[in-house]
VEXVOTI-451814 format. One record per residue (C-alpha): x, y, z; residue number from 1; residue in one letter. Coordinates in nm, 2 decimals, m for minus. Layout:
# VEXVOTI-451814
east=X | north=Y | up=Z | i=NUM | aa=A $
...
//
This chain:
# VEXVOTI-451814
east=m0.36 | north=1.52 | up=4.01 | i=1 | aa=M $
east=m0.70 | north=1.52 | up=4.18 | i=2 | aa=A $
east=m0.91 | north=1.26 | up=4.01 | i=3 | aa=I $
east=m1.29 | north=1.32 | up=4.01 | i=4 | aa=D $
east=m1.43 | north=1.05 | up=3.79 | i=5 | aa=V $
east=m1.29 | north=0.73 | up=3.63 | i=6 | aa=V $
east=m1.50 | north=0.53 | up=3.39 | i=7 | aa=A $
east=m1.39 | north=0.21 | up=3.22 | i=8 | aa=R $
east=m1.55 | north=0.12 | up=2.89 | i=9 | aa=V $
east=m1.41 | north=m0.20 | up=2.76 | i=10 | aa=G $
east=m1.03 | north=m0.14 | up=2.76 | i=11 | aa=R $
east=m1.07 | north=0.24 | up=2.75 | i=12 | aa=V $
east=m1.05 | north=0.46 | up=3.06 | i=13 | aa=R $
east=m1.19 | north=0.81 | up=3.09 | i=14 | aa=I $
east=m1.06 | north=1.02 | up=3.37 | i=15 | aa=I $
east=m1.17 | north=1.37 | up=3.48 | i=16 | aa=V $
east=m0.90 | north=1.53 | up=3.69 | i=17 | aa=A $
east=m0.73 | north=1.85 | up=3.79 | i=18 | aa=D $
east=m0.39 | north=1.81 | up=3.63 | i=19 | aa=C $
east=m0.11 | north=1.95 | up=3.42 | i=20 | aa=S $
east=0.05 | north=1.76 | up=3.13 | i=21 | aa=A $
east=0.40 | north=1.76 | up=2.98 | i=22 | aa=E $
east=0.49 | north=1.59 | up=2.65 | i=23 | aa=Y $
east=0.84 | north=1.53 | up=2.52 | i=24 | aa=S $
east=0.90 | north=1.34 | up=2.20 | i=25 | aa=G $
east=0.93 | north=1.47 | up=1.85 | i=26 | aa=R $
east=0.80 | north=1.80 | up=1.98 | i=27 | aa=L $
east=0.77 | north=1.96 | up=2.33 | i=28 | aa=Q $
east=0.43 | north=2.06 | up=2.47 | i=29 | aa=A $
east=0.29 | north=2.14 | up=2.81 | i=30 | aa=S $
east=m0.06 | north=2.21 | up=2.95 | i=31 | aa=L $
east=m0.09 | north=2.41 | up=3.27 | i=32 | aa=P $
east=m0.29 | north=2.29 | up=3.58 | i=33 | aa=Q $
east=m0.66 | north=2.28 | up=3.50 | i=34 | aa=A $
east=m0.96 | north=2.04 | up=3.49 | i=35 | aa=R $
east=m0.91 | north=1.80 | up=3.21 | i=36 | aa=R $
east=m1.07 | north=1.50 | up=3.05 | i=37 | aa=V $
east=m0.81 | north=1.23 | up=2.98 | i=38 | aa=I $
east=m0.89 | north=0.93 | up=2.75 | i=39 | aa=L $
east=m0.66 | north=0.63 | up=2.79 | i=40 | aa=L $
east=m0.71 | north=0.41 | up=2.48 | i=41 | aa=K $
east=m0.66 | north=0.04 | up=2.46 | i=42 | aa=A $
east=m0.38 | north=0.08 | up=2.21 | i=43 | aa=D $
east=m0.18 | north=0.27 | up=2.47 | i=44 | aa=G $
east=m0.24 | north=0.62 | up=2.33 | i=45 | aa=S $
east=m0.35 | north=0.91 | up=2.54 | i=46 | aa=V $
east=m0.58 | north=1.20 | up=2.45 | i=47 | aa=L $
east=m0.63 | north=1.51 | up=2.67 | i=48 | aa=I $
east=m0.93 | north=1.73 | up=2.63 | i=49 | aa=F $
east=m1.04 | north=2.06 | up=2.80 | i=50 | aa=S $
east=m1.33 | north=2.01 | up=3.05 | i=51 | aa=E $
east=m1.56 | north=2.24 | up=2.86 | i=52 | aa=I $
east=m1.64 | north=1.97 | up=2.61 | i=53 | aa=G $
east=m1.42 | north=2.04 | up=2.31 | i=54 | aa=S $
east=m1.45 | north=1.77 | up=2.04 | i=55 | aa=S $
east=m1.08 | north=1.80 | up=1.95 | i=56 | aa=K $
east=m0.81 | north=1.71 | up=2.20 | i=57 | aa=P $
east=m0.57 | north=1.98 | up=2.33 | i=58 | aa=L $
east=m0.29 | north=1.73 | up=2.29 | i=59 | aa=T $
east=m0.25 | north=1.36 | up=2.22 | i=60 | aa=W $
east=0.03 | north=1.11 | up=2.25 | i=61 | aa=M $
east=0.06 | north=0.81 | up=2.02 | i=62 | aa=A $
east=0.14 | north=0.47 | up=2.18 | i=63 | aa=A $
east=0.35 | north=0.37 | up=2.36 | i=64 | aa=P $
east=0.30 | north=0.63 | up=2.64 | i=65 | aa=C $
east=0.44 | north=0.66 | up=2.99 | i=66 | aa=T $
east=0.22 | north=0.82 | up=3.26 | i=67 | aa=M $
east=0.35 | north=0.94 | up=3.59 | i=68 | aa=R $
east=0.15 | north=1.08 | up=3.88 | i=69 | aa=E $
east=0.32 | north=1.36 | up=4.07 | i=70 | aa=V $
east=0.14 | north=1.51 | up=4.37 | i=71 | aa=I $
east=0.26 | north=1.87 | up=4.40 | i=72 | aa=V $
east=0.04 | north=2.00 | up=4.68 | i=73 | aa=N $
east=m0.14 | north=1.72 | up=4.86 | i=74 | aa=P $
east=m0.49 | north=1.82 | up=4.95 | i=75 | aa=P $
east=m0.55 | north=1.92 | up=5.31 | i=76 | aa=S $
east=m0.80 | north=1.72 | up=5.51 | i=77 | aa=P $
east=m1.15 | north=1.86 | up=5.51 | i=78 | aa=P $
east=m1.23 | north=2.11 | up=5.79 | i=79 | aa=A $
east=m1.43 | north=1.97 | up=6.08 | i=80 | aa=S $
east=m1.75 | north=2.17 | up=6.16 | i=81 | aa=V $
east=m1.96 | north=2.10 | up=6.47 | i=82 | aa=S $
east=m2.25 | north=2.27 | up=6.63 | i=83 | aa=A $
east=m2.42 | north=2.24 | up=6.96 | i=84 | aa=S $
east=m2.79 | north=2.29 | up=7.03 | i=85 | aa=A $
east=m2.85 | north=2.59 | up=7.26 | i=86 | aa=S $
//
């Protein structure tokens, strides 16, 4: 998961990240890798939205939830660029 933005408002966290999601409970659901907005609520529930600003979540999980970070392909270090004056 590549996290771009984390904002904390009271006991709520808003995360913008490139991630996938899998849910198992009463039903099974999965979201493929994409940029998502994740809302972690103070009551322990989680809502996942698409990045393009949908007002309805793509999926949500009622409390209590367990979150796990799994890094599939760690990012490579940025390329170094140098120039010399001629």
